[in-house]
N, C-alpha and C positions, 0 to 999 in steps of 0.2 A: 891866285890862281892865273895862270896865262891862258891864251886862247886854246892852245893845244889841249891843256888840261880841262878845260871848260867843254870842249867838244867832246872828250872821252867821257866826262861825267854825263852829258847829254845821252850819249850812246849806251852807257851802263843803265840808264834809268828805264825801269819797267813802264810799259804803256807807250814808250816811244818807238816807232817802227820806221820802215824804208821810207815811207811817203812823208812822214814828218822830217826825217832827216834830209830828204831830197829839198824840202822847202827851207830848211834852215841853211843848207848850202846854198840856195839861190839868195836868199836874204843876205848872209854875210858877203858874198860876191857883189852884191848890190849895195852894200854898205848900210842895209836897214836894220842891221842888229848891233846895238851897241857893244863895245868891246872892253868896258869899263869892268873892274874888277871888284867884287864878284859879279858874274853875269847873271842878271835878275831872271828868277825862274819864270816870271811873269812873261817874259818875251818867249821863251820855249812854250810855254802853255799857249800862246797865241797861235802856234802852228799845230798844235794837238787837237785830238777829238775830245770835245768837253766832256764826254762820258768819263774819260780817264784822268781828268784833271785832279781829282782827290788822290787818286794812286800817285800820279807823277809828283805831286807835292810831297806826298810821304816818302817816297823812295829816292828823290833828288838828293837829300842831304847825306844819305849814306854812299850814293852814287859819288858824290863829291869827294867824300873821303876815301873812297877806293880808288879814284882817278889820282888823287895826290900820293897814294902809297904804292901804286902799281909798279911793278918792277918788269912788266913785259914789254918788249919793244913793239911800238906801234907807229903807224903812219896816220896822219889825218889828211882828208881831201886836199888841204891847202898846203901841204909840206912839199918841198921841191923835189923830193925823191918819188912822190906819188906818181904813178905811171900816167903818161899823157893819154893813151888809148882808153884807159879806164874812166878817166875825167869825161870823155866824150859821150858816155854811153846814157842812156834815159834816166837811170836810177843808180848812180855810182854810190859805192859804199863811203860813208862819212868816215869811218875807222877802219884799217886793216892791221891786224896783229901779225907779226911774222917772226919766223926763225929762220936764220941762213943769211944769204948775201943779196944785198938790194940790187947789186951790180947786174943781177940776171934781168931785172925789169928794162934794162937799157938795150937788149938783145931784141932782134926780131923774133917773132913768136908764132907758134902754131899751137892751136888747142887740138887735142886729138880725144874723141869721145866714141862711145860704143858700148855694146851689151855687156853685162856682167857674165853672161852665158857665152863666153867667146869661144869659137871653134877653132880647130887647126888651121882653116883658111885665113881667119882673122890675124892669127900668129904669124902666119906664112907671110901675108901683105905686109905687116910692120916690119918684119926682118928684111923684106925686099926693099921697102921705101925709105925707112928711118936712117940707115947709115949715111946715104948720099944728103939728106936734108940736114942732118947733124953736121956734117962736114963743113956746112955753109955757116956754121955759128948761129943757128936757130935753135931758140929755146922752146922745150916741149913743155905745154901747160895741159895738166889733167886733173882729175878729181880723186884719185887715190882709192877709187872703188875696185871691187872685185873686177875680172875679166880685162876688157880692153885698156882700162885706165892704168892698171897695174903693169901689164904688158908694156905700155908706153913708157912709164917711168922706168922700168928695169931695163928695157932697151937702150934708153938714152943714158942710164948710168954705165951700161955695159960698154957703151960706144964713146965714153968720156964727154958726153953732151951735158946741157945743162937743163936740169928738170924743175919744173915749177908745179908745186901741188897746191891746190884749193880745197880746203876741207870744210866740213860742215859741223865741227866741233871745236872745242877750245885746243889750243896748240899742245897742252899737256896730255890729250887723250888721241887715240888712234880708233878709228873705224873703218873696217872691222879692227879688232885688236891685234890680229895676226899681222896686220901691216905696219904695227910699231917700229920694226927694225928698218923697213923700207922708208918710212917717215923720216927717221933719223938720218938716214944716208942721203936723202934728198936734201934736208937741212944743211947738212955738211958740205954738199957739192953745189946746190942750188938754193931753192927758197921754197918755204912753206907758209902759205897765207891763210888766214881765217878772219871773218868778221866777229867771230865770237870770242869772249874772254876766257882765260884759263877756268877750268872747272864746268865748262859747258858740255853736256852731253848730247849725244844724237838726237835729232827729233825730225820727223818727217818734213816738217816745213823748212828747215835749214837747208835742204838739199836743192830745191828749186831756186832758192835765193841765191845758193852758191853757183848755180849754174851760169847766172847772168855774169858772174865775176869771171868764170872760165871763158865765156864768149867774149867778154869786154876786154879781157887782157890782151887778146890775140888778134893779129891781123887776119887771120882765116881760121875757120873751124874745120876739120876733117872728121867725118863720120865714117867708122871703119864697118862696124857691124850694128845694126839697131833692129829691134821689133817694133812692130807698130805700136803707137801710143807709150813710147818710152822716154825715160829722161833724157836720153841723147837727142831724140827730136825735140824735146823741150830747148836744150841748149842750141841747135841748129836754128830753130826760130827766134831764139833770143839774139842770136847772132845776126840774122836777117834784119830785124828791127833795129839793130844799131847799126846797119849799113856796112856788114862784114861779109866777106864772101864765105859760102858754104860750099865745101868739097865732100865728095861721097865716093865710096868704093863700090862697084857693081857687085852684086852677090848672085847665088843661085836662086832661080825662080822659085824653087821649091823648098827653100830654107827659110824658116820663121825669122831667123836673124838677119836676114837679107832683105825683108819686106819693107823695112823702114828705109833702108838706104836707096832701093831702088825706086821707092816712092819720091824721095828727095829728088833723085835724077829725072825722074818724070817731070817734077815741079820746077826744075830748072837749075838744081845744083850742078857744080863742075864736075865733071867725070874725072877721076884720077885714074891713070893707067900707069904712071912712072913718077919718079922724084920730080923730074922738071915741071910738071903739072902743078905740084905743090910749090916749088920755089917760085914759079912765076907768079902766083897770087900772093905769097907772102912778101916779096920783094916790090910788086906792083903797089900793094896797099901800104907799105911800110915808107914809100916815097911820096906819098900823096901829102 
């Protein structure tokens, strides 16, 4: 097995999570992990919680076989095509499965997140702002969820832009299932990414983990509509933690879907009134 397959085997091993994978990334970068073949499982266990050691030992062998047999396209943290912006976040994914065009990762990018219960106001905002942003070859990153996410992807495709979807299932799944056709369109024109191998079904823990990738891929994150304590605010917080700019659309004081965005503005997020406000943030952060 080469190093790329070894890293995939680690990723596929039950009992190994984000924190252990982050430690392994650091160890490989610092040349503290031998890359002789096969990679000793004891090295991996050195970074794992001892409570999971028996489980890891049992599942590692089958994970090695799966890694050798996989036909899925994937990147590891150490591949040249792995996006630089994502390498810089606190807990970067060790593995990214993908469908579509990796060239999308070379473009300046903007994450768009918001409520699943989008209003006509949110739709109008996207219709007003997105075309001018897309004309500047900015890729649009979102999570393929209901509401604002889907609107952002659909408008990107309608304006011949480049969409990037980050999903919380395997690439052979769509969640919700009604978005399967849209997911396929995104892969044809842009890129679909996931940390999870084929066959992985939705789980509530996958989506906060996915949110860190959405925030990490992008130069800036735009929150269009968000309720208090929503997943969109989690993504905005992750963006801030990773030194990315958070932008927000002001909303109706009496609308529940504006309470989160208005609070972000109160806390210092950049107020967006026109496409120029967005392009300034994307271009500034992409030239650092």
